[in-house]
N, C-alpha and C positions, 0 to 999 in steps of 0.2 A: 504494500500500500504506500503511495507516495505521500510526501509531507503535506501536500495540498489537500489530501483527502482524509488523512488520519486525524482523529479527534481524541479528546481526553477520555471519551467513553471507550474507544478502542484500546487506549493504553491501559485503562483500569481493567478492562475485560481480559486482556492478554496477561497482565500482571496478577490477576486474581485479587484485586483490592478495590476499595471504593474510590469514587471520583475525588472525595475529600482528601484521601490519602495521597493521591497523585498531586493534588494542589499543594499539600504540605511538603512533599518532597521537593517541589520546585521553588517554594517560597520560604520554607522553614526547615531545611534538610536536617538540622541537628535535632529536631524534635521527633524524627522518625528512626526506628531501629535500622541498623546498618543492613541487615539482611533484606528487609522490606525495601529500603532505598535502592539497593543494588538491583533488585528484581524490577522495580519501576523504571530505573534508568536503562536497564537492558531492553525493556519494552519500548521505551522512547527511541532508543537507537535503532531497534529493529524496524519500527514503524516510520521513522523519520519525522516524528511528530514535532510541530512547532506550535506553542501556545498561541491562541487567537489574538489576544491583546498584544502579544509580543511580536507576532508576525506583522502587525500593522506598524509597530514601532520600528521594526527592522526596515520597512520600506522608507521610513523617514530618518534613518540612522544618522544622527549627528548630535549626540548628547553633550559633547564637549566634556566628557567625563572619562578619565583613565583610571583603571583599577590597578592596585599594586598588592599582590599576594605575597606576604612576607612573614617569616617566623620571628618571634621574639623581637619585635621592632623597636624595643627600647634599648637593645644592646648597641653599644657605641658604633660598631662597624656597620650595622644595619641603619642606624640613624644617619650616618654619613652618606650611605647610598641613597636614602630617602631625600636627603638634602639636595643631592644632585638632580634627582628626578623632579622634585618640587620646583627647583629653579627653572628648568626648561619648560615645564608645564605652565608655570606662572607667566613666563614670557610669551607663551603661545595661547594664553587665555583658555587653558584647560583646567578643569577641576580634578583634584587628586582625591581618589577614594581608596582608603587603606583597608585591606582585609587581613587583620592580624591572625596568624596561625599559632596556636599553642598546644595542639594535640594532633595525632594522626587522624582522628575522626573529623576534626575541623578541616584539616588539609584536604581529605578526600571529598568531603561534602562541598567545599568551595570549588574544587576542580571539576566535580561532576555537574554542578548546577549553574555556575557563572556563565558558561557558554550559551545556556538556554534562556537567560533572563533578558537579554537585549537591552540592558541598562547602561552598557559601557561601549565606548567607541573602540577601546583597546585594553590590553592587559599586559602588565609586566610581572613575571613570576620570578621571585628572588629565592635562590637556594632551595628549590623544591624539586624533588625527583618524581616522575610520573611515568606510567606505562603507555603503550601504544593505543589503548582504548581511550584514555583521556586525550592523547594527542589527536586522534581522529575526531573526537567530539569537538575540540577547539577548532579544527580545520573545517569540519562539515557545517559548523554553525557560524562560520565566517567571523570569528572573534580574533582579530589581529593580535598576535602575541609575540613578545620578546622575552628571552630568558637571560637571567643574570646568574652566574656561578653554576650553571648546569648546561650540558650540551645535548641538543637534539637536532638531527639533520634537517627536520622540516621547519624549524623556526630560527629566526635570527638570534644569535647568542653573544653574550659578552662574558668572558671568563679569564682566569689566570691559569698558569701551569703550577699547581700546588707541589708537585714532585720537584720541579726545578727550584721552587722557593725553599723547600725543606733542605735541599742539597746546598743551595746558596748560603743559608744560615749556618749550617754545620761546617761547610768548607771555610767560612769566615773564621769560626772558632778554631778550627784546625790550623789555619795559617797563623793565627795568633799564638800558636804553640800549645794549645790545650789538648790533652789526651783523655781526661775523664769528663766526657760530655754526656749529660743526661737529657733525655727527651721528655718533656711534659706536654701532654695533649690537652684535650678539652677538660672542662670541670666534671661533666657527667655525659654519659652516652645518650645522644638524642634518640627519641623513638620515631622520628620522622625527618623528612627533608634530606637535602644533600649534605653530606658530611665530609669536609676536606681534610680532616685530621689524619686519616689513614694515609693519604697521599703525601702529606707533609712528613709523616713518619717514614714513609718509603724513601723520600729524598734524604732524610737524615741517615738512614741505614746505608744507602748507596754511597754517601760520602765517607762513612766509617769504613765500609768494605774496601773502597778504592785506596784508602790509606792504611789498610791492614790494622785497624784499631778494633780489638775485641774487648767487649765490656760485659760484666755480669748482668743478668736479667733485670736486676733492680735499678738499672740505669735507664730503662725504657718503661714509660708509663703512658699508655694510650689515653687514659683518663685519670685525673687526680683532683678529687674534690677539694683537697687542701694541699697545695704545693709545698707549704711549709713543712708538713710532715715528711714529705719526700726529701727535702733538703736536710732535715735533721738525720734521717736514716742513712744518708750518704756520707756524713761527716767521718764515719769510721774508716773511709777509704783515704782520708787525708786531703789536704788542700794543696793546690787550688782545684776547685770544681768549676765546671762550666755547664750552663743550662741553655738548651734551645726550647723555648716555650712556644707552642704552636699558635697561641693568641697573646696579644699584648696584655690582656687582663690577667692571664696566668703569670706572665712575666712580672707585672707590677706587684702581684701577690708575693712573688719570690723576693723582689727587692725589699719589700716591707719586712718579710720574715728574716732576711739576712741582716738587716739593720737591728732588729730586735735581738738577734743572737750575737750582736757585736762583731759581725763579719764585715770585712771591707769589700766594697764593690767598685771596681772589678778585681782588685788584687787577690782576694780570697775566693770570691764567687763571681764569675763572669756570667752575664745574662743577655740573651738576645731574644727578641719577641717576633711577632708576625702580625702585620696589618698596618702599623703606623697610624693608630687612631689619634684623635686630637690631643689627648692628654699624654701621649707617649713622650712628647718633647719636654713636658713639665717634669717628668721623672728622669730625664736624661737617658731614656731607654734607647739602646741600639736595637734596631728592628728591621725586618724586611718590609719595605713599603710596597703596598699595592694601591692603585689609584681608586679609592673607594668612591669619593664624590664623582670622579670622572666616569666610573662604570655606570653610575645612575644617569649621568648626562648623556653618555653615548647610547645606552639602551633606549632612553626616551626619544632621542633624535632618530634612531633607527625605526622606532614604532611610528612616530609622526610622519616620517618619510614614506613609510608603507601606507599609512592612512591617506596621505595626499595623493599618492600614486601607487596603486596596487601592483604595477608591473616592476617596481623596484626589486632588485634581486635580494634573496635572503643572504645575510652576511654573518660570518662567524669571526668574531674579533677576539684575539687573545692579547690582553694588556701586559705591558712589561713590568718586571719586578726589579727592585734594587735594594741593596743594604744601605740603611741610613745609620752612619756611625756616630754614636753619641758617647756618653760616659760609662755605660754599664758593661761594655765589652770592647 
Protein backbone atom coordinates (compact mmCIF):
# COMPACT_ATOMS: atom_id res chain seq x y z
CA UNK A 1 0.00 0.00 0.00
CA UNK A 2 1.46 3.40 -0.97
CA UNK A 3 1.93 6.26 1.47
CA UNK A 4 -0.90 8.19 -0.24
CA UNK A 5 -3.40 5.42 0.57
CA UNK A 6 -2.20 4.14 3.93
CA UNK A 7 -4.17 5.48 6.90
CA UNK A 8 -3.80 5.39 10.65
CA UNK A 9 -6.48 2.69 10.63
CA UNK A 10 -4.30 0.49 8.41
CA UNK A 11 -1.34 1.00 10.73
CA UNK A 12 -3.39 0.16 13.81
CA UNK A 13 -4.81 -2.94 12.15
CA UNK A 14 -1.44 -4.25 10.98
CA UNK A 15 0.17 -3.57 14.36
CA UNK A 16 -2.77 -5.05 16.29
CA UNK A 17 -3.24 -1.92 18.42
CA UNK A 18 -5.73 0.91 18.78
CA UNK A 19 -5.63 4.15 16.80
CA UNK A 20 -4.93 5.97 20.05
CA UNK A 21 -1.81 3.87 20.56
CA UNK A 22 -0.52 4.73 17.08
CA UNK A 23 -1.08 8.41 17.88
CA UNK A 24 0.81 8.10 21.17
CA UNK A 25 3.74 6.43 19.43
CA UNK A 26 4.01 9.36 17.01
CA UNK A 27 3.53 12.15 19.52
CA UNK A 28 4.59 10.78 22.92
CA UNK A 29 6.84 7.78 22.17
CA UNK A 30 8.30 7.56 25.68
CA UNK A 31 4.82 6.82 27.06
CA UNK A 32 4.56 3.62 25.01
CA UNK A 33 6.24 0.31 25.82
CA UNK A 34 9.26 -0.37 23.65
CA UNK A 35 7.83 -3.60 22.22
CA UNK A 36 4.59 -1.87 21.21
CA UNK A 37 6.45 1.13 19.78
CA UNK A 38 8.65 -1.14 17.66
CA UNK A 39 5.61 -3.01 16.31
CA UNK A 40 3.86 0.22 15.37
CA UNK A 41 6.98 1.71 13.75
CA UNK A 42 7.49 -1.46 11.70
CA UNK A 43 3.89 -1.20 10.46
CA UNK A 44 4.42 2.47 9.56
CA UNK A 45 7.55 1.56 7.60
CA UNK A 46 5.87 -1.36 5.83
CA UNK A 47 2.86 0.71 4.80
CA UNK A 48 4.74 3.91 4.01
CA UNK A 49 2.28 5.79 6.20
CA UNK A 50 2.52 9.59 6.49
CA UNK A 51 0.21 11.20 9.10
CA UNK A 52 -2.43 13.41 7.40
CA UNK A 53 -1.75 16.64 9.24
CA UNK A 54 1.94 16.17 8.72
CA UNK A 55 1.70 15.33 5.02
CA UNK A 56 0.13 18.77 4.57
CA UNK A 57 2.95 20.32 6.59
CA UNK A 58 5.42 18.44 4.41
CA UNK A 59 4.03 20.18 1.33
CA UNK A 60 4.77 23.57 2.90
CA UNK A 61 8.01 22.55 4.58
CA UNK A 62 9.96 25.58 5.74
CA UNK A 63 9.62 25.65 9.48
CA UNK A 64 12.94 27.50 9.96
CA UNK A 65 13.59 25.01 12.75
CA UNK A 66 16.66 22.75 13.01
CA UNK A 67 16.71 19.93 15.54
CA UNK A 68 19.84 18.80 17.37
CA UNK A 69 19.81 15.35 18.92
CA UNK A 70 22.56 15.38 21.53
CA UNK A 71 23.53 13.35 24.62
CA UNK A 72 24.30 14.96 27.99
CA UNK A 73 24.21 18.40 26.43
CA UNK A 74 25.47 20.14 29.58
CA UNK A 75 28.88 18.41 29.23
CA UNK A 76 31.46 21.09 28.24
CA UNK A 77 32.51 19.50 24.94
CA UNK A 78 28.88 19.19 23.83
CA UNK A 79 28.14 22.75 24.97
CA UNK A 80 30.91 23.98 22.68
CA UNK A 81 29.53 22.02 19.73
CA UNK A 82 26.09 23.52 20.40
CA UNK A 83 27.63 26.98 20.57
CA UNK A 84 28.99 26.54 17.05
CA UNK A 85 25.65 25.22 15.78
CA UNK A 86 23.70 28.05 17.42
CA UNK A 87 25.99 30.71 15.95
CA UNK A 88 25.38 29.61 12.36
CA UNK A 89 21.64 29.06 12.85
CA UNK A 90 21.23 32.50 14.40
CA UNK A 91 23.00 34.17 11.47
CA UNK A 92 20.66 32.36 9.08
CA UNK A 93 17.50 33.05 11.12
CA UNK A 94 16.81 29.43 12.01
CA UNK A 95 15.40 28.31 15.35
CA UNK A 96 17.44 25.74 17.31
CA UNK A 97 15.47 22.89 18.88
CA UNK A 98 17.48 20.70 21.28
CA UNK A 99 16.49 17.09 21.88
CA UNK A 100 18.59 16.02 24.90
CA UNK A 101 19.25 12.29 25.15
CA UNK A 102 19.84 10.79 28.59
CA UNK A 103 18.97 7.12 28.02
CA UNK A 104 18.91 4.43 25.34
CA UNK A 105 15.11 4.48 25.34
CA UNK A 106 15.09 8.23 24.73
CA UNK A 107 17.65 7.91 21.95
CA UNK A 108 15.65 5.20 20.17
CA UNK A 109 12.30 6.98 20.49
CA UNK A 110 13.64 10.23 19.04
CA UNK A 111 15.38 8.49 16.15
CA UNK A 112 12.24 6.53 15.35
CA UNK A 113 9.69 9.33 15.48
CA UNK A 114 11.41 12.62 14.56
CA UNK A 115 11.50 11.76 10.83
CA UNK A 116 7.71 11.35 10.87
CA UNK A 117 6.74 14.52 12.71
CA UNK A 118 7.58 17.01 9.92
CA UNK A 119 8.20 19.77 12.45
CA UNK A 120 11.83 20.29 11.44
CA UNK A 121 13.60 21.42 8.30
CA UNK A 122 16.69 19.43 9.21
CA UNK A 123 18.42 17.44 11.93
CA UNK A 124 21.94 17.33 13.36
CA UNK A 125 22.73 14.14 15.25
CA UNK A 126 25.65 14.44 17.66
CA UNK A 127 27.55 11.38 18.85
CA UNK A 128 24.70 8.91 18.32
CA UNK A 129 25.00 5.52 16.64
CA UNK A 130 22.07 4.01 14.73
CA UNK A 131 21.27 1.08 12.47
CA UNK A 132 20.20 0.97 8.83
CA UNK A 133 16.51 0.86 9.74
CA UNK A 134 16.80 4.30 11.33
CA UNK A 135 18.95 5.52 8.43
CA UNK A 136 16.32 4.44 5.92
CA UNK A 137 13.58 6.10 7.95
CA UNK A 138 15.45 9.41 7.90
CA UNK A 139 16.05 9.13 4.16
CA UNK A 140 12.58 7.97 3.12
CA UNK A 141 10.91 10.74 5.11
CA UNK A 142 13.18 13.39 3.56
CA UNK A 143 14.53 14.70 6.85
CA UNK A 144 17.85 16.22 5.82
CA UNK A 145 20.42 15.04 8.39
CA UNK A 146 24.08 15.67 9.22
CA UNK A 147 26.10 13.64 11.72
CA UNK A 148 28.79 14.80 14.13
CA UNK A 149 31.23 12.27 15.61
CA UNK A 150 29.67 9.30 13.83
CA UNK A 151 30.18 8.06 10.27
CA UNK A 152 27.47 6.82 7.93
CA UNK A 153 27.96 6.68 4.17
CA UNK A 154 24.45 8.01 3.39
CA UNK A 155 24.77 11.25 5.37
CA UNK A 156 27.20 14.15 5.51
CA UNK A 157 29.48 13.69 8.51
CA UNK A 158 31.94 15.70 10.59
CA UNK A 159 34.34 13.67 12.72
CA UNK A 160 37.89 13.29 14.01
CA UNK A 161 40.34 10.38 14.00
CA UNK A 162 40.19 9.27 17.65
CA UNK A 163 42.82 6.56 17.15
CA UNK A 164 45.24 9.14 15.75
CA UNK A 165 44.43 11.45 18.65
CA UNK A 166 45.18 8.79 21.25
CA UNK A 167 48.41 7.95 19.45
CA UNK A 168 49.36 11.64 19.27
CA UNK A 169 48.84 12.18 23.02
CA UNK A 170 50.81 9.09 24.03
CA UNK A 171 53.61 9.76 21.56
CA UNK A 172 53.94 13.25 23.05
CA UNK A 173 54.50 11.79 26.52
CA UNK A 174 56.98 9.22 25.20
CA UNK A 175 59.00 11.94 23.46
CA UNK A 176 59.12 13.77 26.78
CA UNK A 177 60.89 10.72 28.19
CA UNK A 178 58.07 9.09 30.16
CA UNK A 179 57.84 5.29 30.30
CA UNK A 180 55.17 4.77 32.98
CA UNK A 181 52.15 6.08 31.08
CA UNK A 182 48.67 5.34 32.36
CA UNK A 183 45.49 5.54 30.28
CA UNK A 184 42.37 6.96 31.95
CA UNK A 185 39.19 6.66 29.88
CA UNK A 186 35.70 7.92 30.60
CA UNK A 187 34.11 8.25 34.01
CA UNK A 188 31.42 5.60 33.41
CA UNK A 189 30.54 3.29 30.55
CA UNK A 190 27.74 4.88 28.50
CA UNK A 191 24.70 2.77 27.78
CA UNK A 192 24.04 4.47 24.44
CA UNK A 193 25.54 6.72 21.79
CA UNK A 194 28.86 6.71 20.01
CA UNK A 195 31.78 6.14 22.38
CA UNK A 196 35.23 7.35 21.24
CA UNK A 197 37.07 6.13 24.36
CA UNK A 198 37.98 2.72 22.94
CA UNK A 199 39.50 4.30 19.83
CA UNK A 200 41.59 6.73 21.88
CA UNK A 201 42.76 3.79 23.96
CA UNK A 202 43.66 1.94 20.75
CA UNK A 203 45.89 4.87 19.75
CA UNK A 204 47.50 4.83 23.20
CA UNK A 205 48.32 1.13 22.90
CA UNK A 206 49.63 1.57 19.36
CA UNK A 207 52.15 4.19 20.54
CA UNK A 208 53.29 1.97 23.42
CA UNK A 209 53.71 -1.04 21.14
CA UNK A 210 55.73 0.93 18.59
CA UNK A 211 58.11 2.00 21.35
CA UNK A 212 58.22 -1.46 22.98
CA UNK A 213 56.81 -0.18 26.25
CA UNK A 214 55.13 -2.96 28.23
CA UNK A 215 53.17 -1.98 31.32
CA UNK A 216 51.15 -3.86 33.98
CA UNK A 217 47.39 -4.12 33.42
CA UNK A 218 46.64 -1.59 36.14
CA UNK A 219 48.07 1.14 33.89
CA UNK A 220 45.05 0.86 31.58
CA UNK A 221 41.61 2.00 32.78
CA UNK A 222 38.94 2.17 30.10
CA UNK A 223 36.66 3.75 32.72
CA UNK A 224 37.56 5.39 36.01
CA UNK A 225 34.83 6.93 38.13
CA UNK A 226 37.51 8.43 40.39
CA UNK A 227 40.85 9.03 38.61
CA UNK A 228 42.36 9.99 41.96
CA UNK A 229 42.05 6.42 43.18
CA UNK A 230 43.96 5.24 40.10
CA UNK A 231 46.70 7.80 40.75
CA UNK A 232 47.11 6.62 44.35
CA UNK A 233 47.22 2.97 43.28
CA UNK A 234 50.09 3.62 40.86
CA UNK A 235 52.37 5.44 43.29
CA UNK A 236 53.82 2.05 44.29
CA UNK A 237 55.56 1.97 40.87
CA UNK A 238 57.50 5.10 41.73
CA UNK A 239 57.74 8.53 40.15
CA UNK A 240 57.56 10.07 37.67
CA UNK A 241 54.20 8.91 36.33
CA UNK A 242 52.42 10.14 33.22
CA UNK A 243 48.72 10.05 32.41
CA UNK A 244 46.83 10.27 29.15
CA UNK A 245 43.25 11.12 30.12
CA UNK A 246 40.82 10.55 27.26
CA UNK A 247 38.79 13.61 28.30
CA UNK A 248 39.83 16.95 29.74
CA UNK A 249 37.42 16.53 32.65
CA UNK A 250 39.24 13.37 33.74
CA UNK A 251 42.58 15.15 33.29
CA UNK A 252 41.43 18.04 35.49
CA UNK A 253 40.33 15.57 38.19
CA UNK A 254 43.86 14.13 38.09
CA UNK A 255 45.46 17.57 38.44
CA UNK A 256 43.35 18.30 41.51
CA UNK A 257 44.17 14.96 43.13
CA UNK A 258 47.90 15.31 42.43
CA UNK A 259 47.89 18.68 44.19
CA UNK A 260 46.01 17.23 47.17
CA UNK A 261 48.69 14.53 47.46
CA UNK A 262 51.44 17.14 47.33
CA UNK A 263 52.76 15.89 43.99
CA UNK A 264 54.34 18.28 41.51
CA UNK A 265 52.81 18.61 38.05
CA UNK A 266 54.51 17.87 35.70
CA UNK A 267 57.73 16.96 37.57
CA UNK A 268 56.17 14.05 39.51
CA UNK A 269 52.99 13.51 37.53
CA UNK A 270 52.61 14.59 33.89
CA UNK A 271 49.07 14.86 32.52
CA UNK A 272 47.69 15.28 29.00
CA UNK A 273 43.98 15.48 28.21
CA UNK A 274 41.79 15.37 25.13
CA UNK A 275 39.30 17.91 23.69
CA UNK A 276 40.71 21.30 24.75
CA UNK A 277 37.50 22.49 26.37
CA UNK A 278 37.25 26.14 27.41
CA UNK A 279 38.53 25.62 30.97
CA UNK A 280 41.60 23.60 29.90
CA UNK A 281 43.65 26.75 29.55
CA UNK A 282 42.73 27.90 33.08
CA UNK A 283 44.22 24.68 34.48
CA UNK A 284 47.33 24.95 32.30
CA UNK A 285 46.33 21.59 30.82
CA UNK A 286 48.35 20.13 27.98
CA UNK A 287 45.77 18.48 25.74
CA UNK A 288 44.83 17.23 22.29
CA UNK A 289 42.80 19.98 20.67
CA UNK A 290 39.82 19.05 18.55
CA UNK A 291 37.80 21.87 16.90
CA UNK A 292 34.62 21.57 18.99
CA UNK A 293 32.94 24.88 18.07
CA UNK A 294 34.13 24.47 14.48
CA UNK A 295 32.59 21.00 14.19
CA UNK A 296 29.20 22.48 15.07
CA UNK A 297 29.63 25.32 12.58
CA UNK A 298 30.74 23.02 9.75
CA UNK A 299 27.94 20.51 10.34
CA UNK A 300 25.34 23.29 10.34
CA UNK A 301 26.71 24.84 7.16
CA UNK A 302 26.62 21.41 5.48
CA UNK A 303 22.99 20.99 6.52
CA UNK A 304 21.88 24.45 5.39
CA UNK A 305 23.70 23.96 2.11
CA UNK A 306 21.75 20.77 1.42
CA UNK A 307 18.49 22.44 2.45
CA UNK A 308 19.03 25.29 0.00
CA UNK A 309 20.17 22.99 -2.80
CA UNK A 310 19.39 19.27 -2.43
CA UNK A 311 21.77 18.37 -5.28
CA UNK A 312 24.75 19.38 -3.10
CA UNK A 313 26.90 16.26 -2.64
CA UNK A 314 27.14 14.41 0.65
CA UNK A 315 30.45 15.27 2.31
CA UNK A 316 32.58 13.44 4.87
CA UNK A 317 34.85 15.84 6.71
CA UNK A 318 37.60 14.77 9.11
CA UNK A 319 38.86 17.65 11.25
CA UNK A 320 42.54 17.97 12.25
CA UNK A 321 43.91 17.36 15.74
CA UNK A 322 46.93 18.92 17.41
CA UNK A 323 48.63 18.88 20.80
CA UNK A 324 48.35 22.13 22.74
CA UNK A 325 51.38 22.27 25.05
CA UNK A 326 50.79 23.97 28.40
CA UNK A 327 52.13 23.37 31.91
CA UNK A 328 50.93 19.87 32.86
CA UNK A 329 53.12 17.83 30.52
